[in-house]
C-alpha angles and dihedrals in degrees: 000000000000130000087255092054091050090046091049091049090049092049091050092049094048093049088051093046103039102020112188089004094060093094092053090050092053091048091050091051093048088053093050093051093046090053090051090051092245100150093169092050090050093051090049094050091047087056088053088050089053092048090049089051091052093049092050095043109106109253095023117153111241 
């Protein structure tokens, strides 16, 4: 399983669990990790945000 696969799974889970609030949850997590100095974590959660955007974009392949 690739990092993209994991990020896609995380994005889908967050959308199911948090619905319209999923993007806010991702932004909060990125902020928490940035404050903690976890750059690797920030990069992963930014990838999750990108996958979430791709899922929500009209015409996206799912």
